[in-house]
C-alpha positions, 0 to 999 in steps of 0.5 A: 172917268169910265163907268161900269155896271156889271152885266148881271142879267146876262150873267144870270142867263148864261149860268142858270139857263145856258149852262144850267144850274140843274147839272151843277147842283147835281155835283157834290158840294153844289147841291145849294147852288142857285139864285138864292145863294148865287145872286147875292154873291154876284150883286155884292161882287158887282157893288165891290167892283164898281164902288172900291175897284173901278175908282182905283183904276185910272189912279193906279194907272197913272201912279203905278208901283214904285220900287225902293231898297227892294221894297215895292209899294203899290199905288195909293188905295190898293192896300186898303182895297186889297185888305177890304177884298180879303176881309169880305171873302173874295180870296176864298170864294172858290177855295177848298173848304178844308183850308178855309175856302168857301168851296163855290164852283168855277161857274160862279168864280169866273163871273166874279173874275170877269167883274174884277177884270172889268173894274180893275185889271191890275188889281185883279193880278194879285189874287189871281196869281194867288189862286193859281199857286193854290191850285198847284200846291193843292194838287202837287204839294205834300200834306205838310205844304198844303196845311202850311200854305193853303190856309194863308193863300185861301184867306189872302194873308199870303199871296203867290206867284209863279216864276218861270221866265228868265232873261234868256228864255220864255216859252222854251223853258228847257233853257232855264238856268236856275239851279236848286241844290239839296241842302241836306236837310230836305230843303234846297238852295235856289239860285238864279234870276227870273223876269216878268214876274207878276206880283213878285213883290208888293205891299198887300200881303204879309208874305209872298209864296213863289212857285219857282222852276229850277233844275237839280244837279242831276237833271236831265236836259231840256224840259225833262229836267225841270223841277218845282219849288215853293220858295216863300219871301219870308221863311215860315216860323213853327207857328206858321207866321212870316219869319226871317227874310229868305234870300229872294230879292226884287231887283227891278220893276218893269215900265210897262205899256199897261196894267201899271198898277200891277208889280211886274218884277225881276227877281234874284234868288240867291241861295234861297231856301226852297222845298220840292213840290211834287216829284224831281224833274216833273215840275213842268207838269206841275207848273201846268196846273197853274198855267192852264188855270191862269190861261183860262183866267187871262181869257176872262181878262180880255172878256172883262176889258171887252165888257167895259169897253162896250159899255162906255162906247155905248154910253158915248154913242148915246150922248155924242151928237154929230150929223143926221141919220142917213134914214132921216133926222132922228132927234128933231129937238136936237141940233144933231142926231146921236152917233148911235143911229149911224150904220158904222157906229151900230156895226162897231157896237154890235160887233163888240156886243156879240163877241162879248156876250159870245165869249161870256157864253162859252166861258159859262159852258167851259166853267161847268165842264170844269166843275164837273171834271173836279167834282163828278163821282164818275171817273168817265164823266170827269174825263170826258169834261176835262177833255172839253176843258183842255181842248177850250183852254187855248181857244178861250185864252186866244179868242177872248184876249183878241176880243178884248183888244179888238173891243178896246180899239173899236171902243176907241173908234166910236169915241173918235178923237176923244178916245185917244185922249187919256182923260176919258179912259178908253185908251187905258183899256187898249194899253191894259188889254194888249198884254193879255195876248202875250203873257201866259203863252202868246196867242201863237203859242196857244194855236200851236198848242191846239194844233200840235197837242190837242187835235191828235191827243188820245186818238182825237178824244179831246175833239170828240168832246166838242164835235159830238155835242155840236153835231147832236145839237144840229140834229135835234134842231134842224127841223125847227123852223124858227131856229133855221136862221141859226142852225144853217150858219152853224152847220156850215161853219161846223162843216168847214171846221171838220174839213179843215181839221182833217186837212190840218191833221194829215198835212201836220203828220207829214210836215209839222211846218204846214201845221204851224202855218195853219195854227192861228187861222185854225184857232180862230175858225175853231173859236168862232165855230164854238161861239156860234154853237153857244149863240145857237144855244142861247137863240133856242132859249130866247125863242121860248121867251118874250121880253126885251132881254130876250128879244135883244139876245135874239137880235144879237145872235142874228148879227153874229150869225150874218156879220161875224161867222162868215169870217170862218169862210176866209179862214178856212181858205187861208188854212187850206192855202197851205204854208208854202208862201211862208216857207219859200220866203228867203230869210235874207229878204225880211 
């Protein structure tokens, strides 16, 4: 069975040194954030994940969820684990103290999320969806809705979902058919069918709070006519307890490639009682509060899978003996050398390590800006931080989940034929990782979001939130001899990104097809450049220290700059080649 130990040393490094707790402690509500407070939290989370969640990962995958008479049962051990998770306070970690939350910043919460995703991605889906529902109600709900739902969601007594997709529409939500008819008492009657609803029905919580997209009778066409409704599984009684069953039913469970212990449901709403959240016909913007949070969370899922795949690939490479090293015998006391000595195995392991640690660093920088965007007293500072988060959200979702998939594939390759065998656990990482590139908006959709919405937004303001700090860092470090091997590759990649950004923007204005054709390669180019910036910053910190951790950090930074970052050259060439070869291919020839 796979093993997992939370990478606490690296987590402390990206939180305390790279992102910097000084800036975090300057924010209201974060004055006490520091090692004395955070280290015990991370250590307890690591213990819970390795001792409680990890042992359920394989058994949950093998057993899956079951549906009987509209009731979904999660795998053995999941209800007990969820109860322990809730009672230990993990559902309330980052929630608003006004509703029973602990109020810890995103910078801490994302590290705990990563551990959960490494140990048991399916389990993490349940509290993850609840967190998104909490965010949406917190930002758009009425005072009465907040008072009713937020304490229960925060404690984990109730869980949440978001119900968007319908059988005939996924990304194009303007096509939804679910209807909401005013009932005359302030509520609405919701009728329609939703599919692919994660945690839509289960036996972990006392109630499930569905956030449902639907259309009012007077709704304008398309996305301009979507409204958001809160539809509880059980209608709350006057004392806030679950009351009568609402007309919400799970009609089927999806039989999936991975995350089998996560209940992915088809849901039927048959004149179910619901209440409007936010303004009429403005439901999509309200739901995006939840979706943007979810996209960052899905990126962390990719990071979590990458970390556990790397750890188990390294363990196998140390133990498995095959052949002799090309530089001569390395283990003369053994009949063969560990495969760790072979160049191609080292290439795979270092690729996994460099991308995983790069993703963790970039997530720490984004989490800090997220905290600034919601906590800083100065509106201008909040706006600048939010610009960075908005820009990075599609990049984090796409690049991190691609990294999770790639790491799972490389991990299987390191294991060879044994990686293909179910008993060893590596193939589950691949199956679980694959969905992260698809849900919450496919990675192709993320690329379109970056090119179509983010590049030109507010006269390029989003771009400036990244371009300006990177340029300032390069200029500040360019005369430091020890940083030359990191700054020069970063500067070249950044120059390519600037050139390509201008070209994509110009072509996109003339012809949207050209922007779409460039989008996926452009997003990866952007993501690798952002990661190079994070790696260069980490190298600058590591150069000031002299122990094994920092030496390994420098060595990994060198590998990233020399063996991964050059990919930006080919990506730029593909973007600049344009989309004509895509456009001119005849439809009938496919």
